[in-house]
Kinemage of the C-alpha trace (Angstrom):
@kinemage 1
@onewidth
@group {chain A} dominant
@subgroup {mainchain}
@vectorlist {calphas} color= white
{ca met a 1} P -11.683 -41.837 -26.337
{ca ala a 2} L -14.575 -39.936 -27.883
{ca leu a 3} L -16.230 -39.527 -24.495
{ca lys a 4} L -13.040 -38.070 -23.027
{ca ile a 5} L -12.755 -35.578 -25.851
{ca arg a 6} L -16.397 -34.586 -25.337
{ca asp a 7} L -15.809 -34.106 -21.582
{ca ile a 8} L -12.842 -31.828 -22.286
{ca asp a 9} L -14.874 -29.840 -24.785
{ca glu a 10} L -17.657 -29.408 -22.231
{ca thr a 11} L -15.281 -28.001 -19.616
{ca glu a 12} L -13.430 -25.839 -22.112
{ca ala a 13} L -16.195 -23.314 -22.654
{ca pro a 14} L -16.494 -22.092 -19.024
{ca leu a 15} L -12.705 -21.868 -18.782
{ca leu a 16} L -12.555 -19.815 -21.960
{ca asp a 17} L -15.346 -17.604 -20.634
{ca his a 18} L -13.334 -16.928 -17.469
{ca leu a 19} L -10.178 -16.246 -19.461
{ca ile a 20} L -12.055 -13.854 -21.743
{ca glu a 21} L -13.529 -12.081 -18.726
{ca leu a 22} L -10.090 -11.905 -17.088
{ca arg a 23} L -8.625 -10.441 -20.260
{ca thr a 24} L -11.414 -7.859 -20.383
{ca arg a 25} L -10.900 -6.898 -16.743
{ca leu a 26} L -7.127 -6.620 -17.160
{ca leu a 27} L -7.587 -4.557 -20.307
{ca arg a 28} L -9.823 -2.141 -18.398
{ca cys a 29} L -7.179 -1.913 -15.665
{ca val a 30} L -4.497 -1.126 -18.244
{ca val a 31} L -6.723 1.483 -19.891
{ca ala a 32} L -7.472 3.098 -16.504
{ca leu a 33} L -3.762 3.153 -15.668
{ca ala a 34} L -2.916 4.594 -19.102
{ca ile a 35} L -5.518 7.354 -18.709
{ca gly a 36} L -4.296 8.107 -15.188
{ca phe a 37} L -0.705 8.179 -16.451
{ca gly a 38} L -1.605 10.530 -19.319
{ca ile a 39} L -3.451 12.970 -17.079
{ca ser a 40} L -0.715 12.804 -14.439
{ca phe a 41} L 2.003 13.374 -17.029
{ca tyr a 42} L 0.184 16.508 -18.212
{ca phe a 43} L 0.196 17.762 -14.609
{ca ala a 44} L 3.651 16.333 -13.829
{ca asp a 45} L 5.106 19.715 -12.873
{ca pro a 46} L 2.433 20.537 -10.239
{ca ile a 47} L 2.617 16.980 -8.873
{ca leu a 48} L 6.408 17.196 -8.666
{ca gly a 49} L 6.023 20.568 -6.977
{ca phe a 50} L 3.716 18.954 -4.419
{ca leu a 51} L 6.272 16.218 -3.739
{ca val a 52} L 9.085 18.774 -3.464
{ca gln a 53} L 7.237 20.893 -0.878
{ca pro a 54} L 8.553 19.037 2.223
{ca leu a 55} L 12.142 19.585 1.061
{ca lys a 56} L 11.439 23.232 0.258
{ca asp a 57} L 10.005 23.767 3.748
{ca ala a 58} L 13.049 22.082 5.310
{ca phe a 59} L 15.442 24.574 3.718
{ca pro a 60} L 15.747 28.104 5.117
{ca glu a 61} L 13.492 30.647 3.418
{ca gly a 62} L 14.674 31.416 -0.115
{ca glu a 63} L 17.326 28.710 -0.149
{ca gly a 64} L 17.476 25.187 -1.478
{ca gln a 65} L 17.391 23.766 -4.970
{ca leu a 66} L 17.137 20.515 -6.904
{ca ile a 67} L 19.812 19.797 -9.477
{ca phe a 68} L 20.169 17.279 -12.275
{ca thr a 69} L 23.476 15.960 -13.583
{ca lys a 70} L 22.128 14.197 -16.670
{ca leu a 71} L 20.273 15.949 -19.475
{ca tyr a 72} L 17.473 13.378 -19.502
{ca glu a 73} L 17.162 13.045 -15.720
{ca val a 74} L 14.251 15.440 -15.184
{ca phe a 75} L 12.305 13.902 -18.084
{ca phe a 76} L 12.517 10.449 -16.501
{ca val a 77} L 11.686 11.945 -13.124
{ca glu a 78} L 8.454 13.314 -14.574
{ca leu a 79} L 7.714 9.920 -16.168
{ca lys a 80} L 8.128 8.231 -12.779
{ca val a 81} L 5.988 10.877 -11.121
{ca ala a 82} L 3.257 10.405 -13.721
{ca leu a 83} L 3.327 6.611 -13.388
{ca phe a 84} L 3.294 6.781 -9.597
{ca ala a 85} L 0.418 9.266 -9.504
{ca gly a 86} L -1.444 7.499 -12.322
{ca phe a 87} L -1.441 4.200 -10.430
{ca phe a 88} L -2.556 5.966 -7.243
{ca phe a 89} L -5.499 7.656 -8.986
{ca ser a 90} L -6.506 4.584 -11.013
{ca phe a 91} L -6.275 2.160 -8.088
{ca pro a 92} L -10.017 2.383 -7.220
{ca ile a 93} L -10.905 1.288 -10.774
{ca ile a 94} L -8.268 -1.469 -10.735
{ca ala a 95} L -9.496 -2.754 -7.373
{ca asn a 96} L -13.104 -2.619 -8.579
{ca gln a 97} L -12.267 -4.704 -11.660
{ca leu a 98} L -10.408 -7.299 -9.581
{ca trp a 99} L -13.314 -7.472 -7.150
{ca ala a 100} L -15.824 -7.831 -9.981
{ca phe a 101} L -13.832 -10.788 -11.320
{ca val a 102} L -13.416 -12.556 -7.965
{ca ala a 103} L -16.763 -11.780 -6.299
{ca pro a 104} L -19.004 -14.120 -8.388
{ca gly a 105} L -16.991 -17.111 -7.139
{ca leu a 106} L -17.450 -16.227 -3.452
{ca tyr a 107} L -20.209 -17.191 -1.046
{ca thr a 108} L -22.251 -14.453 0.585
{ca lys a 109} L -20.390 -14.835 3.894
{ca glu a 110} L -17.070 -14.696 2.066
{ca lys a 111} L -18.086 -11.502 0.291
{ca lys a 112} L -19.111 -9.889 3.576
{ca ala a 113} L -15.821 -10.980 5.155
{ca phe a 114} L -13.586 -9.861 2.287
{ca leu a 115} L -15.235 -6.574 1.273
{ca pro a 116} L -14.176 -4.607 4.411
{ca phe a 117} L -10.542 -5.512 3.693
{ca leu a 118} L -10.894 -4.239 0.137
{ca ile a 119} L -12.237 -0.935 1.461
{ca ala a 120} L -9.673 -0.679 4.268
{ca thr a 121} L -6.671 -1.230 1.985
{ca pro a 122} L -6.689 2.168 0.178
{ca val a 123} L -7.732 3.955 3.385
{ca leu a 124} L -4.828 2.546 5.402
{ca phe a 125} L -2.361 3.031 2.550
{ca thr a 126} L -3.434 6.682 2.196
{ca ala a 127} L -3.131 7.179 5.956
{ca gly a 128} L 0.411 5.811 5.902
{ca ala a 129} L 1.360 7.917 2.876
{ca ala a 130} L -0.106 11.036 4.530
{ca leu a 131} L 1.891 10.365 7.707
{ca ala a 132} L 5.040 10.036 5.607
{ca tyr a 133} L 4.375 13.231 3.640
{ca phe a 134} L 3.147 15.571 6.370
{ca val a 135} L 5.151 14.352 9.384
{ca val a 136} L 8.037 12.029 8.557
{ca met a 137} L 9.557 13.643 5.469
{ca pro a 138} L 9.725 17.205 6.886
{ca thr a 139} L 11.279 15.847 10.091
{ca ala a 140} L 13.776 13.634 8.245
{ca phe a 141} L 14.751 16.343 5.741
{ca arg a 142} L 15.426 18.885 8.467
{ca trp a 143} L 17.571 16.288 10.232
{ca phe a 144} L 19.509 15.543 7.025
{ca leu a 145} L 20.056 19.233 6.285
{ca gly a 146} L 21.452 19.665 9.795
{ca phe a 147} L 24.697 18.115 8.525
{ca glu a 148} L 25.398 21.182 6.391
{ca gly a 149} L 28.301 23.284 7.580
{ca glu a 150} L 32.079 23.189 7.263
{ca ala a 151} L 34.688 20.454 7.527
{ca gly a 152} L 38.417 20.978 7.110
{ca gly a 153} L 37.872 24.481 5.823
{ca leu a 154} L 35.461 23.323 3.102
{ca thr a 155} L 31.773 24.127 2.914
{ca ile a 156} L 29.390 21.181 3.078
{ca glu a 157} L 26.201 22.108 1.220
{ca ala a 158} L 23.180 19.982 0.331
{ca leu a 159} L 22.556 19.859 -3.427
{ca pro a 160} L 20.032 17.018 -3.847
{ca ala a 161} L 19.546 15.607 -7.348
{ca ala a 162} L 16.001 15.426 -8.696
{ca gly a 163} L 16.128 11.703 -9.435
{ca glu a 164} L 17.581 10.744 -6.064
{ca tyr a 165} L 15.095 12.951 -4.238
{ca leu a 166} L 12.130 11.395 -6.042
{ca gly a 167} L 13.456 7.923 -5.211
{ca leu a 168} L 13.695 8.913 -1.542
{ca val a 169} L 10.151 10.325 -1.530
{ca met a 170} L 8.729 7.200 -3.176
{ca gln a 171} L 10.614 5.075 -0.641
{ca phe a 172} L 9.024 7.019 2.208
{ca ile a 173} L 5.489 6.889 0.778
{ca leu a 174} L 5.584 3.224 -0.241
{ca ala a 175} L 7.262 2.121 2.999
{ca phe a 176} L 4.693 3.830 5.202
{ca gly a 177} L 1.714 3.052 2.953
{ca ile a 178} L 2.484 -0.662 2.642
{ca ser a 179} L 3.467 -0.975 6.314
{ca phe a 180} L 0.079 0.428 7.323
{ca leu a 181} L -1.534 -2.584 5.600
{ca leu a 182} L -0.344 -4.769 8.495
{ca pro a 183} L -3.859 -5.027 10.041
{ca val a 184} L -5.307 -6.164 6.703
{ca leu a 185} L -2.696 -8.924 6.451
{ca leu a 186} L -3.127 -10.085 10.047
{ca leu a 187} L -6.924 -10.098 9.910
{ca leu a 188} L -6.929 -11.985 6.615
{ca leu a 189} L -4.584 -14.600 8.075
{ca asn a 190} L -6.820 -14.850 11.108
{ca arg a 191} L -9.990 -15.246 9.034
{ca ala a 192} L -8.283 -17.919 6.965
{ca gly a 193} L -7.411 -19.840 10.127
{ca ile a 194} L -3.658 -19.597 9.553
{ca val a 195} L -2.970 -17.687 12.777
{ca thr a 196} L -5.039 -17.102 15.890
{ca arg a 197} L -5.277 -14.126 18.182
{ca gln a 198} L -3.740 -16.160 20.994
{ca gln a 199} L -0.722 -17.010 18.828
{ca leu a 200} L -0.189 -13.358 17.870
{ca ala a 201} L -0.603 -12.186 21.459
{ca gly a 202} L 1.873 -14.802 22.646
{ca ala a 203} L 4.388 -13.661 20.030
{ca arg a 204} L 4.059 -9.976 20.957
{ca arg a 205} L 7.697 -9.571 22.000
{ca tyr a 206} L 8.870 -11.036 18.705
{ca val a 207} L 6.457 -8.803 16.817
{ca ile a 208} L 7.921 -5.741 18.553
{ca val a 209} L 11.430 -6.766 17.520
{ca gly a 210} L 10.237 -7.477 13.971
{ca val a 211} L 8.471 -4.112 13.695
{ca val a 212} L 11.553 -2.224 14.882
{ca ala a 213} L 13.720 -4.158 12.430
{ca leu a 214} L 11.263 -3.505 9.601
{ca ala a 215} L 11.204 0.218 10.398
{ca ala a 216} L 15.011 0.265 10.326
{ca val a 217} L 15.125 -1.481 6.938
{ca val a 218} L 12.405 0.322 4.976
{ca thr a 219} L 13.110 3.875 6.173
{ca pro a 220} L 16.208 6.033 5.593
{ca pro a 221} L 18.882 5.774 8.294
{ca asp a 222} L 17.620 8.409 10.668
{ca pro a 223} L 16.200 7.456 14.071
{ca gly a 224} L 13.279 9.871 13.862
{ca ser a 225} L 11.561 8.281 10.855
{ca gln a 226} L 12.197 4.792 12.255
{ca val a 227} L 10.468 5.645 15.530
{ca ile a 228} L 7.599 7.426 13.742
{ca leu a 229} L 6.981 4.274 11.663
{ca ala a 230} L 7.463 1.742 14.467
{ca ile a 231} L 5.003 3.334 16.913
{ca pro a 232} L 1.983 3.407 14.532
{ca leu a 233} L 2.736 -0.177 13.429
{ca leu a 234} L 2.667 -1.362 17.035
{ca val a 235} L -0.595 0.522 17.587
{ca leu a 236} L -2.065 -1.074 14.453
{ca phe a 237} L -0.918 -4.496 15.662
{ca glu a 238} L -2.683 -4.033 18.992
{ca gly a 239} L -5.736 -2.723 17.161
{ca ser a 240} L -5.757 -5.855 15.019
{ca leu a 241} L -5.765 -8.020 18.152
{ca leu a 242} L -8.690 -5.997 19.494
{ca leu a 243} L -10.663 -6.461 16.276
{ca met a 244} L -9.954 -10.196 16.394
{ca arg a 245} L -11.267 -10.350 19.964
{ca leu a 246} L -14.440 -8.493 18.985
{ca gln a 247} L -14.927 -10.824 16.005
{ca glu a 248} L -14.482 -13.865 18.235
{ca arg a 249} L -17.155 -12.553 20.622
{ca lys a 250} L -19.458 -11.870 17.687
{ca asp a 251} L -18.947 -15.361 16.265
{ca thr a 252} L -19.472 -16.942 19.677
{ca gly a 253} L -22.680 -14.982 20.199
{ca ser a 254} L -24.013 -15.910 16.767
{ca asp a 255} L -23.198 -19.589 17.379
{ca val a 256} L -25.139 -19.514 20.642
{ca thr a 257} L -28.183 -17.595 19.471
{ca thr a 258} L -28.466 -18.747 15.852
{ca pro a 259} L -28.659 -22.420 14.840
{ca asp a 260} L -26.639 -23.580 11.887
{ca ser a 261} L -28.604 -23.309 8.671
{ca pro a 262} L -27.770 -26.006 6.107
{ca gly a 263} L -27.626 -25.334 2.431
{ca asp a 264} L -25.741 -22.082 2.549
{ca gly a 265} L -25.052 -21.648 -1.131
{ca lys a 266} L -23.738 -19.038 -3.469
{ca thr a 267} L -25.773 -16.042 -4.342
{ca asp a 268} L -27.115 -15.689 -7.787
């Protein structure tokens, strides 16, 4: 019994060290997010103005407005804007802290394999968000505003509420940003041996159907934004297959030219 207690005590210290380090890393992430939120909340009006610009451009010159039907609505809109922008600006620090916690437990080859995905994630997300902001939202808003007019002798006029508009904008940005992470997911699954390039290529027709269905679900119900999301996703899917093929050729070449070296251990 005493030996068992001593064994538990010996394994307790490293576990506590990891938990303490995890707590420290998470605390730094929270602090970074809090600082980003505070700065973003101070500049909430300019950030909201930036997010409103696509709607403003969709309206005729000098027309258009955002309304609020609840006294506290705009305040909570600015809180959401600040939190959204604060997370976006603090993400590099959060990702760095997560990487610093995970990296010591990885082999050198694993670090080299995982690091490009960590770098590609914010780049692809930003590319998707930029496509949503500069292309999709102006197109979709002009299409929505095209329903203004008259019906039964009554004027139909668009009076979007601030809260609903912000929710729509965040839906656009998150849908396109997260969808653009498809290559990261596929390549990680391929590196982990869960799926192969041949399996993905054989399931291409099902992938096309899935991408079209995903675009219909995550975007507002207008055909333009669905097509604009579906086409880049299909291009990214084909690009992922190409990268897998290149990686297979690289691995095959290294297996032929370089003998296996035993004792591949962790880096200090």
